[in-house]
SESE-372082 format. One record per residue (C-alpha): chain; residue number from 1; x, y, z; residue in three letters. Coordinates in Angstrom, 1 decimal. Layout:
BEGIN
<vexti=A; paro=NUM; X=X; Y=Y; Z=Z; seke=ALA> $
...
This chain:
BEGIN
<vexti=A; paro=1; X=-6.2; Y=32.4; Z=7.1; seke=UNK> $
<vexti=A; paro=2; X=-7.9; Y=32.1; Z=3.4; seke=UNK> $
<vexti=A; paro=3; X=-7.5; Y=29.0; Z=1.6; seke=UNK> $
<vexti=A; paro=4; X=-7.2; Y=28.4; Z=-2.1; seke=UNK> $
<vexti=A; paro=5; X=-8.2; Y=25.7; Z=-4.8; seke=UNK> $
<vexti=A; paro=6; X=-7.6; Y=25.7; Z=-7.9; seke=UNK> $
<vexti=A; paro=7; X=-9.5; Y=22.9; Z=-9.4; seke=UNK> $
<vexti=A; paro=8; X=-13.0; Y=22.2; Z=-8.2; seke=UNK> $
<vexti=A; paro=9; X=-13.3; Y=18.5; Z=-8.9; seke=UNK> $
<vexti=A; paro=10; X=-13.3; Y=15.4; Z=-6.5; seke=UNK> $
<vexti=A; paro=11; X=-10.6; Y=16.0; Z=-4.7; seke=UNK> $
<vexti=A; paro=12; X=-11.3; Y=19.9; Z=-4.0; seke=UNK> $
<vexti=A; paro=13; X=-14.8; Y=18.6; Z=-2.9; seke=UNK> $
<vexti=A; paro=14; X=-13.4; Y=16.1; Z=-0.3; seke=UNK> $
<vexti=A; paro=15; X=-11.1; Y=18.3; Z=0.6; seke=UNK> $
<vexti=A; paro=16; X=-13.4; Y=21.5; Z=1.2; seke=UNK> $
<vexti=A; paro=17; X=-16.2; Y=19.1; Z=2.8; seke=UNK> $
<vexti=A; paro=18; X=-13.4; Y=17.7; Z=5.1; seke=UNK> $
<vexti=A; paro=19; X=-12.9; Y=21.1; Z=6.0; seke=UNK> $
<vexti=A; paro=20; X=-16.4; Y=22.3; Z=7.2; seke=UNK> $
<vexti=A; paro=21; X=-17.8; Y=19.3; Z=8.1; seke=UNK> $
<vexti=A; paro=22; X=-15.1; Y=19.0; Z=10.8; seke=UNK> $
<vexti=A; paro=23; X=-15.2; Y=22.2; Z=12.0; seke=UNK> $
<vexti=A; paro=24; X=-10.7; Y=21.8; Z=11.2; seke=UNK> $
<vexti=A; paro=25; X=-8.9; Y=24.0; Z=13.7; seke=UNK> $
<vexti=A; paro=26; X=-5.7; Y=25.7; Z=12.7; seke=UNK> $
<vexti=A; paro=27; X=-2.4; Y=27.1; Z=14.2; seke=UNK> $
<vexti=A; paro=28; X=-4.5; Y=30.3; Z=15.3; seke=UNK> $
<vexti=A; paro=29; X=-6.9; Y=28.3; Z=17.2; seke=UNK> $
<vexti=A; paro=30; X=-9.4; Y=29.2; Z=15.0; seke=UNK> $
<vexti=A; paro=31; X=-11.9; Y=26.9; Z=12.8; seke=UNK> $
<vexti=A; paro=32; X=-12.1; Y=27.1; Z=8.8; seke=UNK> $
<vexti=A; paro=33; X=-15.5; Y=28.5; Z=8.0; seke=UNK> $
<vexti=A; paro=34; X=-16.5; Y=29.3; Z=4.3; seke=UNK> $
<vexti=A; paro=35; X=-15.1; Y=32.6; Z=4.2; seke=UNK> $
<vexti=A; paro=36; X=-11.9; Y=31.4; Z=4.6; seke=UNK> $
<vexti=A; paro=37; X=-11.9; Y=29.6; Z=1.3; seke=UNK> $
<vexti=A; paro=38; X=-11.8; Y=30.5; Z=-2.4; seke=UNK> $
<vexti=A; paro=39; X=-11.8; Y=28.1; Z=-5.4; seke=UNK> $
<vexti=A; paro=40; X=-11.6; Y=28.6; Z=-9.0; seke=UNK> $
<vexti=A; paro=41; X=-12.6; Y=26.6; Z=-12.0; seke=UNK> $
<vexti=A; paro=42; X=-13.2; Y=26.4; Z=-15.7; seke=UNK> $
<vexti=A; paro=43; X=-16.9; Y=25.5; Z=-15.9; seke=UNK> $
<vexti=A; paro=44; X=-19.6; Y=27.9; Z=-14.5; seke=UNK> $
<vexti=A; paro=45; X=-21.7; Y=25.3; Z=-13.8; seke=UNK> $
<vexti=A; paro=46; X=-18.6; Y=23.8; Z=-11.6; seke=UNK> $
<vexti=A; paro=47; X=-18.5; Y=27.0; Z=-9.9; seke=UNK> $
<vexti=A; paro=48; X=-22.0; Y=27.5; Z=-9.1; seke=UNK> $
<vexti=A; paro=49; X=-22.5; Y=24.1; Z=-8.1; seke=UNK> $
<vexti=A; paro=50; X=-19.7; Y=24.1; Z=-5.3; seke=UNK> $
<vexti=A; paro=51; X=-20.4; Y=27.9; Z=-4.4; seke=UNK> $
<vexti=A; paro=52; X=-24.3; Y=26.6; Z=-3.5; seke=UNK> $
<vexti=A; paro=53; X=-22.9; Y=23.0; Z=-1.9; seke=UNK> $
<vexti=A; paro=54; X=-20.5; Y=25.0; Z=0.4; seke=UNK> $
<vexti=A; paro=55; X=-21.0; Y=28.6; Z=0.3; seke=UNK> $
<vexti=A; paro=56; X=-17.7; Y=29.3; Z=-0.7; seke=UNK> $
<vexti=A; paro=57; X=-16.6; Y=32.4; Z=-2.9; seke=UNK> $
<vexti=A; paro=58; X=-16.0; Y=30.9; Z=-6.4; seke=UNK> $
<vexti=A; paro=59; X=-14.1; Y=32.7; Z=-9.3; seke=UNK> $
<vexti=A; paro=60; X=-13.0; Y=31.4; Z=-13.0; seke=UNK> $
<vexti=A; paro=61; X=-10.3; Y=33.5; Z=-12.7; seke=UNK> $
<vexti=A; paro=62; X=-6.8; Y=31.3; Z=-11.6; seke=UNK> $
<vexti=A; paro=63; X=-4.7; Y=34.0; Z=-10.6; seke=UNK> $
<vexti=A; paro=64; X=-7.5; Y=35.6; Z=-8.1; seke=UNK> $
<vexti=A; paro=65; X=-7.1; Y=32.4; Z=-6.3; seke=UNK> $
<vexti=A; paro=66; X=-3.7; Y=32.5; Z=-6.4; seke=UNK> $
<vexti=A; paro=67; X=-2.9; Y=36.4; Z=-5.2; seke=UNK> $
<vexti=A; paro=68; X=-5.7; Y=36.1; Z=-2.2; seke=UNK> $
<vexti=A; paro=69; X=-4.7; Y=32.6; Z=-1.2; seke=UNK> $
<vexti=A; paro=70; X=-2.1; Y=31.6; Z=2.1; seke=UNK> $
<vexti=A; paro=71; X=-2.4; Y=28.1; Z=0.9; seke=UNK> $
<vexti=A; paro=72; X=-2.9; Y=27.4; Z=-2.0; seke=UNK> $
<vexti=A; paro=73; X=-4.0; Y=23.7; Z=-3.0; seke=UNK> $
<vexti=A; paro=74; X=-3.4; Y=23.0; Z=-6.8; seke=UNK> $
<vexti=A; paro=75; X=-6.0; Y=20.3; Z=-7.7; seke=UNK> $
<vexti=A; paro=76; X=-6.2; Y=20.0; Z=-11.5; seke=UNK> $
<vexti=A; paro=77; X=-4.6; Y=17.3; Z=-13.5; seke=UNK> $
<vexti=A; paro=78; X=-1.3; Y=17.0; Z=-13.7; seke=UNK> $
<vexti=A; paro=79; X=-1.3; Y=17.3; Z=-17.3; seke=UNK> $
<vexti=A; paro=80; X=-2.7; Y=20.6; Z=-16.6; seke=UNK> $
<vexti=A; paro=81; X=0.4; Y=21.5; Z=-14.2; seke=UNK> $
<vexti=A; paro=82; X=2.3; Y=23.2; Z=-16.5; seke=UNK> $
<vexti=A; paro=83; X=-0.3; Y=25.7; Z=-18.1; seke=UNK> $
<vexti=A; paro=84; X=-1.7; Y=26.9; Z=-14.8; seke=UNK> $
<vexti=A; paro=85; X=1.7; Y=27.5; Z=-13.0; seke=UNK> $
<vexti=A; paro=86; X=2.8; Y=29.3; Z=-15.7; seke=UNK> $
<vexti=A; paro=87; X=-0.3; Y=31.9; Z=-15.8; seke=UNK> $
<vexti=A; paro=88; X=-0.4; Y=32.1; Z=-11.7; seke=UNK> $
<vexti=A; paro=89; X=3.5; Y=31.8; Z=-10.7; seke=UNK> $
<vexti=A; paro=90; X=3.5; Y=35.9; Z=-10.8; seke=UNK> $
<vexti=A; paro=91; X=0.4; Y=36.0; Z=-8.2; seke=UNK> $
<vexti=A; paro=92; X=1.6; Y=33.9; Z=-6.1; seke=UNK> $
<vexti=A; paro=93; X=3.4; Y=35.3; Z=-2.8; seke=UNK> $
<vexti=A; paro=94; X=6.6; Y=34.2; Z=-2.0; seke=UNK> $
<vexti=A; paro=95; X=4.8; Y=33.3; Z=1.7; seke=UNK> $
<vexti=A; paro=96; X=2.2; Y=31.2; Z=0.3; seke=UNK> $
<vexti=A; paro=97; X=2.2; Y=27.0; Z=1.0; seke=UNK> $
<vexti=A; paro=98; X=1.8; Y=25.5; Z=-2.2; seke=UNK> $
<vexti=A; paro=99; X=0.0; Y=22.1; Z=-1.9; seke=UNK> $
<vexti=A; paro=100; X=0.0; Y=19.8; Z=-4.6; seke=UNK> $
<vexti=A; paro=101; X=-2.3; Y=17.0; Z=-5.4; seke=UNK> $
<vexti=A; paro=102; X=-1.2; Y=15.7; Z=-8.6; seke=UNK> $
<vexti=A; paro=103; X=0.5; Y=12.3; Z=-9.4; seke=UNK> $
<vexti=A; paro=104; X=3.7; Y=11.7; Z=-10.7; seke=UNK> $
<vexti=A; paro=105; X=4.9; Y=15.3; Z=-10.7; seke=UNK> $
<vexti=A; paro=106; X=7.5; Y=15.2; Z=-8.2; seke=UNK> $
<vexti=A; paro=107; X=8.7; Y=18.4; Z=-5.9; seke=UNK> $
<vexti=A; paro=108; X=11.7; Y=19.6; Z=-8.1; seke=UNK> $
<vexti=A; paro=109; X=9.7; Y=19.6; Z=-11.0; seke=UNK> $
<vexti=A; paro=110; X=7.0; Y=21.6; Z=-9.5; seke=UNK> $
<vexti=A; paro=111; X=9.7; Y=24.5; Z=-7.7; seke=UNK> $
<vexti=A; paro=112; X=10.9; Y=24.9; Z=-11.2; seke=UNK> $
<vexti=A; paro=113; X=7.9; Y=25.3; Z=-13.0; seke=UNK> $
<vexti=A; paro=114; X=7.1; Y=28.3; Z=-10.8; seke=UNK> $
<vexti=A; paro=115; X=10.6; Y=29.0; Z=-11.1; seke=UNK> $
<vexti=A; paro=116; X=11.5; Y=29.0; Z=-7.8; seke=UNK> $
<vexti=A; paro=117; X=14.4; Y=26.8; Z=-5.4; seke=UNK> $
<vexti=A; paro=118; X=12.5; Y=23.9; Z=-4.2; seke=UNK> $
<vexti=A; paro=119; X=14.9; Y=24.0; Z=-1.2; seke=UNK> $
<vexti=A; paro=120; X=13.3; Y=27.5; Z=-0.3; seke=UNK> $
<vexti=A; paro=121; X=10.0; Y=26.7; Z=-1.7; seke=UNK> $
<vexti=A; paro=122; X=6.9; Y=26.3; Z=0.8; seke=UNK> $
<vexti=A; paro=123; X=5.9; Y=23.2; Z=-0.7; seke=UNK> $
<vexti=A; paro=124; X=4.3; Y=19.9; Z=-0.2; seke=UNK> $
<vexti=A; paro=125; X=3.0; Y=17.1; Z=-2.2; seke=UNK> $
<vexti=A; paro=126; X=0.0; Y=15.1; Z=-1.1; seke=UNK> $
<vexti=A; paro=127; X=-1.6; Y=12.0; Z=-2.9; seke=UNK> $
<vexti=A; paro=128; X=-6.0; Y=12.1; Z=-1.4; seke=UNK> $
<vexti=A; paro=129; X=-7.9; Y=9.1; Z=-2.6; seke=UNK> $
<vexti=A; paro=130; X=-11.5; Y=9.1; Z=-3.3; seke=UNK> $
<vexti=A; paro=131; X=-12.6; Y=7.5; Z=-0.1; seke=UNK> $
<vexti=A; paro=132; X=-12.1; Y=11.2; Z=1.2; seke=UNK> $
<vexti=A; paro=133; X=-16.0; Y=12.0; Z=-0.5; seke=UNK> $
<vexti=A; paro=134; X=-16.9; Y=9.9; Z=2.2; seke=UNK> $
<vexti=A; paro=135; X=-14.8; Y=10.8; Z=5.1; seke=UNK> $
<vexti=A; paro=136; X=-12.6; Y=7.9; Z=5.4; seke=UNK> $
<vexti=A; paro=137; X=-9.5; Y=8.8; Z=2.8; seke=UNK> $
<vexti=A; paro=138; X=-6.2; Y=8.0; Z=2.8; seke=UNK> $
<vexti=A; paro=139; X=-3.3; Y=10.9; Z=2.4; seke=UNK> $
<vexti=A; paro=140; X=0.0; Y=10.3; Z=1.6; seke=UNK> $
<vexti=A; paro=141; X=1.9; Y=14.2; Z=2.3; seke=UNK> $
<vexti=A; paro=142; X=5.7; Y=14.6; Z=1.4; seke=UNK> $
<vexti=A; paro=143; X=7.2; Y=17.9; Z=2.7; seke=UNK> $
<vexti=A; paro=144; X=9.4; Y=20.1; Z=0.5; seke=UNK> $
<vexti=A; paro=145; X=13.0; Y=21.2; Z=1.9; seke=UNK> $
<vexti=A; paro=146; X=11.7; Y=24.5; Z=2.1; seke=UNK> $
<vexti=A; paro=147; X=8.4; Y=23.8; Z=4.0; seke=UNK> $
<vexti=A; paro=148; X=8.2; Y=24.7; Z=7.6; seke=UNK> $
<vexti=A; paro=149; X=7.6; Y=22.3; Z=10.6; seke=UNK> $
<vexti=A; paro=150; X=4.3; Y=24.2; Z=11.0; seke=UNK> $
<vexti=A; paro=151; X=3.5; Y=23.8; Z=7.3; seke=UNK> $
<vexti=A; paro=152; X=3.7; Y=19.9; Z=7.8; seke=UNK> $
<vexti=A; paro=153; X=1.6; Y=20.6; Z=10.8; seke=UNK> $
<vexti=A; paro=154; X=-1.4; Y=22.5; Z=9.0; seke=UNK> $
<vexti=A; paro=155; X=-1.4; Y=20.5; Z=6.0; seke=UNK> $
<vexti=A; paro=156; X=-1.6; Y=17.3; Z=8.3; seke=UNK> $
<vexti=A; paro=157; X=-4.6; Y=19.2; Z=9.6; seke=UNK> $
<vexti=A; paro=158; X=-6.2; Y=19.9; Z=6.4; seke=UNK> $
<vexti=A; paro=159; X=-6.1; Y=16.0; Z=5.2; seke=UNK> $
<vexti=A; paro=160; X=-6.7; Y=14.8; Z=8.5; seke=UNK> $
<vexti=A; paro=161; X=-10.3; Y=16.4; Z=8.0; seke=UNK> $
<vexti=A; paro=162; X=-11.6; Y=13.4; Z=5.8; seke=UNK> $
<vexti=A; paro=163; X=-9.4; Y=10.5; Z=6.6; seke=UNK> $
<vexti=A; paro=164; X=-5.9; Y=9.4; Z=7.6; seke=UNK> $
<vexti=A; paro=165; X=-2.4; Y=11.3; Z=6.2; seke=UNK> $
<vexti=A; paro=166; X=0.7; Y=9.7; Z=6.3; seke=UNK> $
<vexti=A; paro=167; X=3.9; Y=11.3; Z=6.0; seke=UNK> $
<vexti=A; paro=168; X=6.4; Y=9.7; Z=3.3; seke=UNK> $
<vexti=A; paro=169; X=9.6; Y=10.2; Z=1.7; seke=UNK> $
<vexti=A; paro=170; X=9.4; Y=11.3; Z=-1.5; seke=UNK> $
<vexti=A; paro=171; X=10.5; Y=8.4; Z=-3.2; seke=UNK> $
<vexti=A; paro=172; X=7.7; Y=6.3; Z=-1.9; seke=UNK> $
<vexti=A; paro=173; X=5.2; Y=8.5; Z=-3.7; seke=UNK> $
<vexti=A; paro=174; X=4.5; Y=7.0; Z=-6.7; seke=UNK> $
<vexti=A; paro=175; X=4.1; Y=3.7; Z=-4.5; seke=UNK> $
<vexti=A; paro=176; X=1.7; Y=5.3; Z=-2.1; seke=UNK> $
<vexti=A; paro=177; X=-0.1; Y=7.0; Z=-5.5; seke=UNK> $
<vexti=A; paro=178; X=-1.1; Y=3.7; Z=-6.3; seke=UNK> $
<vexti=A; paro=179; X=-1.8; Y=1.5; Z=-3.3; seke=UNK> $
<vexti=A; paro=180; X=-3.7; Y=4.1; Z=-1.8; seke=UNK> $
<vexti=A; paro=181; X=-4.5; Y=6.9; Z=-4.8; seke=UNK> $
<vexti=A; paro=182; X=-5.6; Y=3.7; Z=-7.1; seke=UNK> $
<vexti=A; paro=183; X=-6.5; Y=0.9; Z=-5.6; seke=UNK> $
<vexti=A; paro=184; X=-10.2; Y=1.9; Z=-4.9; seke=UNK> $
<vexti=A; paro=185; X=-10.5; Y=1.4; Z=-8.4; seke=UNK> $
<vexti=A; paro=186; X=-9.5; Y=-2.1; Z=-8.1; seke=UNK> $
<vexti=A; paro=187; X=-11.2; Y=-2.8; Z=-4.7; seke=UNK> $
<vexti=A; paro=188; X=-14.9; Y=-1.3; Z=-6.6; seke=UNK> $
<vexti=A; paro=189; X=-13.8; Y=-4.2; Z=-9.2; seke=UNK> $
<vexti=A; paro=190; X=-13.3; Y=-6.7; Z=-6.7; seke=UNK> $
<vexti=A; paro=191; X=-16.5; Y=-5.6; Z=-4.9; seke=UNK> $
<vexti=A; paro=192; X=-18.4; Y=-5.6; Z=-8.6; seke=UNK> $
<vexti=A; paro=193; X=-17.3; Y=-9.4; Z=-9.1; seke=UNK> $
<vexti=A; paro=194; X=-17.8; Y=-11.0; Z=-5.6; seke=UNK> $
<vexti=A; paro=195; X=-21.6; Y=-9.2; Z=-6.1; seke=UNK> $
<vexti=A; paro=196; X=-21.7; Y=-10.8; Z=-9.1; seke=UNK> $
<vexti=A; paro=197; X=-20.8; Y=-14.4; Z=-7.6; seke=UNK> $
<vexti=A; paro=198; X=-23.5; Y=-13.7; Z=-5.4; seke=UNK> $
<vexti=A; paro=199; X=-26.0; Y=-12.7; Z=-8.2; seke=UNK> $
<vexti=A; paro=200; X=-24.8; Y=-16.1; Z=-9.5; seke=UNK> $
<vexti=A; paro=201; X=-25.9; Y=-18.0; Z=-6.6; seke=UNK> $
<vexti=A; paro=202; X=-29.1; Y=-16.5; Z=-6.6; seke=UNK> $
<vexti=A; paro=203; X=-28.9; Y=-13.5; Z=-4.4; seke=UNK> $
<vexti=A; paro=204; X=-30.6; Y=-10.4; Z=-5.8; seke=UNK> $
<vexti=A; paro=205; X=-28.3; Y=-7.5; Z=-6.9; seke=UNK> $
<vexti=A; paro=206; X=-28.9; Y=-4.6; Z=-4.9; seke=UNK> $
<vexti=A; paro=207; X=-28.8; Y=-7.2; Z=-2.0; seke=UNK> $
<vexti=A; paro=208; X=-25.2; Y=-8.5; Z=-3.2; seke=UNK> $
<vexti=A; paro=209; X=-23.5; Y=-5.1; Z=-3.8; seke=UNK> $
<vexti=A; paro=210; X=-24.6; Y=-4.7; Z=0.0; seke=UNK> $
<vexti=A; paro=211; X=-23.1; Y=-7.7; Z=1.1; seke=UNK> $
<vexti=A; paro=212; X=-20.5; Y=-7.2; Z=-0.6; seke=UNK> $
<vexti=A; paro=213; X=-19.2; Y=-4.1; Z=0.5; seke=UNK> $
<vexti=A; paro=214; X=-19.5; Y=-4.3; Z=3.8; seke=UNK> $
<vexti=A; paro=215; X=-17.5; Y=-7.2; Z=3.9; seke=UNK> $
<vexti=A; paro=216; X=-14.5; Y=-5.1; Z=2.5; seke=UNK> $
<vexti=A; paro=217; X=-15.4; Y=-2.1; Z=4.8; seke=UNK> $
<vexti=A; paro=218; X=-15.2; Y=-4.3; Z=7.5; seke=UNK> $
<vexti=A; paro=219; X=-12.1; Y=-6.3; Z=6.5; seke=UNK> $
<vexti=A; paro=220; X=-10.1; Y=-3.4; Z=6.0; seke=UNK> $
<vexti=A; paro=221; X=-11.2; Y=-2.0; Z=9.3; seke=UNK> $
<vexti=A; paro=222; X=-10.2; Y=-5.1; Z=11.2; seke=UNK> $
<vexti=A; paro=223; X=-7.0; Y=-4.8; Z=10.0; seke=UNK> $
<vexti=A; paro=224; X=-6.4; Y=-0.9; Z=10.6; seke=UNK> $
<vexti=A; paro=225; X=-7.6; Y=-1.8; Z=14.6; seke=UNK> $
<vexti=A; paro=226; X=-6.0; Y=-4.9; Z=15.1; seke=UNK> $
<vexti=A; paro=227; X=-2.8; Y=-4.3; Z=13.6; seke=UNK> $
<vexti=A; paro=228; X=-2.7; Y=-8.1; Z=12.5; seke=UNK> $
<vexti=A; paro=229; X=-1.0; Y=-9.4; Z=9.7; seke=UNK> $
<vexti=A; paro=230; X=-3.8; Y=-9.7; Z=6.9; seke=UNK> $
<vexti=A; paro=231; X=-2.3; Y=-13.3; Z=6.3; seke=UNK> $
<vexti=A; paro=232; X=-2.8; Y=-13.9; Z=10.0; seke=UNK> $
<vexti=A; paro=233; X=-6.4; Y=-12.6; Z=9.5; seke=UNK> $
<vexti=A; paro=234; X=-7.2; Y=-14.5; Z=6.2; seke=UNK> $
<vexti=A; paro=235; X=-6.6; Y=-17.9; Z=8.2; seke=UNK> $
<vexti=A; paro=236; X=-8.5; Y=-17.3; Z=10.9; seke=UNK> $
<vexti=A; paro=237; X=-11.8; Y=-17.4; Z=7.9; seke=UNK> $
<vexti=A; paro=238; X=-9.9; Y=-20.3; Z=6.4; seke=UNK> $
<vexti=A; paro=239; X=-11.5; Y=-23.5; Z=8.2; seke=UNK> $
<vexti=A; paro=240; X=-9.9; Y=-26.8; Z=7.5; seke=UNK> $
<vexti=A; paro=241; X=-11.8; Y=-28.5; Z=4.7; seke=UNK> $
<vexti=A; paro=242; X=-14.3; Y=-25.2; Z=5.1; seke=UNK> $
<vexti=A; paro=243; X=-15.7; Y=-23.4; Z=1.8; seke=UNK> $
<vexti=A; paro=244; X=-13.4; Y=-20.1; Z=2.2; seke=UNK> $
<vexti=A; paro=245; X=-9.8; Y=-22.4; Z=1.9; seke=UNK> $
<vexti=A; paro=246; X=-11.8; Y=-23.9; Z=-1.3; seke=UNK> $
<vexti=A; paro=247; X=-12.2; Y=-20.0; Z=-2.4; seke=UNK> $
<vexti=A; paro=248; X=-8.5; Y=-19.3; Z=-1.8; seke=UNK> $
<vexti=A; paro=249; X=-7.5; Y=-22.0; Z=-3.9; seke=UNK> $
<vexti=A; paro=250; X=-9.6; Y=-20.9; Z=-6.5; seke=UNK> $
<vexti=A; paro=251; X=-7.7; Y=-17.4; Z=-6.6; seke=UNK> $
<vexti=A; paro=252; X=-5.1; Y=-18.7; Z=-6.3; seke=UNK> $
<vexti=A; paro=253; X=-5.3; Y=-21.0; Z=-9.3; seke=UNK> $
<vexti=A; paro=254; X=-5.9; Y=-17.7; Z=-11.1; seke=UNK> $
<vexti=A; paro=255; X=-3.0; Y=-15.4; Z=-9.6; seke=UNK> $
<vexti=A; paro=256; X=-5.1; Y=-13.2; Z=-7.7; seke=UNK> $
<vexti=A; paro=257; X=-2.4; Y=-12.0; Z=-5.9; seke=UNK> $
<vexti=A; paro=258; X=0.2; Y=-11.5; Z=-8.6; seke=UNK> $
<vexti=A; paro=259; X=-2.3; Y=-10.3; Z=-10.7; seke=UNK> $
<vexti=A; paro=260; X=-2.7; Y=-6.9; Z=-8.0; seke=UNK> $
<vexti=A; paro=261; X=0.8; Y=-6.8; Z=-7.5; seke=UNK> $
<vexti=A; paro=262; X=1.3; Y=-6.2; Z=-11.2; seke=UNK> $
<vexti=A; paro=263; X=-1.2; Y=-3.9; Z=-11.5; seke=UNK> $
<vexti=A; paro=264; X=0.5; Y=-1.8; Z=-8.3; seke=UNK> $
<vexti=A; paro=265; X=3.5; Y=-2.1; Z=-10.7; seke=UNK> $
<vexti=A; paro=266; X=2.0; Y=-0.7; Z=-13.3; seke=UNK> $
<vexti=A; paro=267; X=0.7; Y=2.1; Z=-11.6; seke=UNK> $
<vexti=A; paro=268; X=3.8; Y=3.3; Z=-10.2; seke=UNK> $
<vexti=A; paro=269; X=5.2; Y=2.9; Z=-14.1; seke=UNK> $
<vexti=A; paro=270; X=2.5; Y=5.0; Z=-15.3; seke=UNK> $
<vexti=A; paro=271; X=3.1; Y=7.8; Z=-12.6; seke=UNK> $
<vexti=A; paro=272; X=7.1; Y=8.2; Z=-12.9; seke=UNK> $
<vexti=A; paro=273; X=5.8; Y=8.8; Z=-16.7; seke=UNK> $
<vexti=A; paro=274; X=3.9; Y=11.7; Z=-15.9; seke=UNK> $
């Protein structure tokens, strides 16, 4: 099976790295190898970097990738989809499974760009996030009406090679894009702010970043592994009359939770305009 990538940016890099690192086994029982992968990118520097990093075939010709692929991953930014699909649609076999990782673009819209019927085209929408680069991704997966059960299983195998993958209905994709795809930026800002606070209290910056990042990672792991409500876990840390509840009070006095909620809603609103 040949898996093609149009675009070799961060998300394609994460997927390719996961597939090769985890020796992902497909339905036919074979593990994915570098020989199974081909990708295209605009710049020679990017192509050579990925060829060196992964040992995969690379090209400047998007049509070459589209024609060769049994599974085609569209890993370009949403604004480039119309021109890229116009270029490749004549080269894509009708039996090719197409996977989009673009925010905002619906299954219906993507199928229309291909001049195909959404109900018969083998099409899946995915939304990975940047922690996929370190094998800790969280990917939303939405199967199109024309995608088969085997297509879904194959897509999940690809996406689970670099983290979690969760199947959702398309009506939730914009929310998933915000809460998983965009939120790492918010978390990075939070880590930076935590470290700034520690630096203000006298801690060396490098050590502050290490403490802050480790605390955030451990807290997230505690939620996932225990399945306990985040509010319950927060209450466990807040001793009566202690330091933590004072910090919680300071955050709430500045509308911390409302600001986070509004940031998610802003991302959803933007995705709906793409």
